[in-house]
N, C-alpha and C positions, 0 to 999 in steps of 0.2 A: 589790906587792900582798900583803897578809897572808893568812893562812889563813882560809877561810870558816867552818870548823868547829873546835871544840875539845872534847875529852873532859873532862867535869866529874868531880867527886869520886865521883859515883854510877856512873861508867862510861858515861854517856849522852852522845851528841854534841849539841852546841848551837851556836848562832851564837857565833863566837869572842869577840865583844865582851862576851857575858854573863859570861865568866869573867875578864875583864880587870881588873875592879875589884870589891872587896868590896861587897856590897849589890846588885849588878846582877843576880845570878842569880834572886832571887825576883821582881824587876821583870820580867825576861825571861820567866819561866815563868808568871806569873799575870796580867800586865797587857799587855805590849807585843804589839800585833797582834790583841788580842781586841776585837771590835766594841763600841762604847759609844754609848748614846743618852741617857744621863743628862745633863741640862742642866748641872748644876754641874760634873761631871767634864769635860765638853767645854770649858766656859769655863775651868776650872782649867788644862787642858792648853794652851789657847791662851795664857794668861797666863804659865805657867811656861816655855813655849818662848820667849816674848819675853824673860823674865828671863834665860834661858840665853844669849842672844846675846852672844858674846864670852867665854863661860865654858864650863865643862864640865858635862855632865849630872849627874855625880856631885855637884858642888857644889849643884845645884838639888835633887836627890833627897834629899840629906842635910838640906837646909833645908825640905823640903816640909811637914813637920808644923807648923813655925812659920809658913810662908806660909798654910797652911790656917787657922791660928788668927787671924792678923791680918787676913786677908781674908774672915773669916766663912764658911769653907768654900766660898769662891768663889760665894756666892749673888749673882748679878750684880744683882739688884734692890736688894739691900742695899748692895753696893759702889758702885752708881751714885749713891748719896746721900752718898758720902764728899766731904768738903770740904778746905779748907786746913789745918784742925787735924789731920785724919787724915793728910794728906801729911806734916806736920811730925812727927807721932807715928811714922809708918812710917820716916821718914828717921833717926829716933833709935833704931830697933830693930836691934841688931847681929845678931840671929838670921836676918835675911833679907838680900837684896841691896839695899843702900841706894843706889839709883840713881834720882834724881828723875824723869828722863825715863821710865823703865820703870814707876815707881809711878804717875805721872800717866797714862801710857798704859793701865794696868790700869783705872783709874777711868773714863777716856774709853771704853775698850772695853766696860766694863760698861754704860755709858749707851747705846752703840751696839747692844749685845746686846738691850737692852730695846726699842729702835726696831725691830730686826730681827724680834723675836718678834711685835711688833704686826703686821708685814707677812706673816711666814711661819708664824706659829703656834707655832714653837719654834726654838731654835737648831739642834737636831738635824735638823729638816726642811730647813733651809738647808744645813747642812754636808754631809749625805749625798747632796746633788745632785751632788757632785764625786767620788763614788766611781768610779774607772776600771773598765774591763773587766778581768776577772781575767787575769793573765799567768802563765806558767810560773814555778816557784820560782827565785829568783836562785841562781846557783852561786858567785858571788864577792862582792866588796865591793859595797855598795849605791850607787845613784846619790844625788846630793845634792838633786835637784829634778826635776820632770817638768812637762809641759805642763799637767796637771791641777792641780798645786800652784801653778803660776804663775797659772793662771786664778782659783783660790780666793783667792790673795793679792791679786791685782789687784782682784777684785770686793769684797773686804773693805776694801781701801784706798779704793776709790771710795765706800764706805759710811761712811768716816771712821775705820776702825780703824787702829791704830798698832802698830809693832814686830811685823809679821807678814808677812815677805817670802816668796818662793817656797821657799827652803831651810827656813825655819821651818815653812812650811805643809806641806812634805812630811814633815818629822819628826813633825808633828802627825798627819798621815794614817796614817803607819806605826804610831804609838803607839795611836791610837784605832781601828785595825782597818779603816780604809777600804781599805787594802791589806794583804796578808799577805806581809811581806818577811822572814820567817824563811827562811833559806837551805835549799836542798835538803839533806835528811839531818838537819835539826834535829829533835829529838824533840818540840818544841812545835808545829811547823808543822801537823801533822795535827789537833791539838786546835783550833788557830785556824781551820783550814778548816771543821771541824765546827761551831764556834761561829758562823762567818759564814753557813753554810748555814741554821742555825736562827734567825738574827737577823732580826727584823722591822724593816725600814728605816723610820725616821720619815718621815711624809708630812704635807703641809699639810692 
């Protein structure tokens, strides 16, 4: 088991993974763990976690600007209208992960997101139902999945979503602030807690 904390260039302690790769520090400090209700950001993260399957998050983070461009800022209503020509176009774009199954899953999931919004009012209203009860801050390395992430993944699968298993679902929950998994002693944990207290959960 590796160290839970690492001291960064500014002398502050952070989750050890934040300093492990260039580019992670800003993502750790400004995005990871902060609650999100923006529809396009939620959909983006679901899709990017799917694209990450079998790859590193660094690869996806580096390619995120290109992903945002080609998937129209992950506006699921627009992506839902993509067809075969779009799949061919995306498979030819070396700036993103050119995996037919993942590209087709993103289009499928956009269509399923539209269906879900018709039923629940918003993607956020559906997603935030799976927020678990708060737990003490983790002291060591984090778990890969939980009962809540397994339930979210299962329910989305039953609704026709693809490339979103329990481990992917938990990474999504961590990133979107459904849980605060900044380890004990991390300088960002308190800021995430404060943001979660002020956050208005989406509802139907």
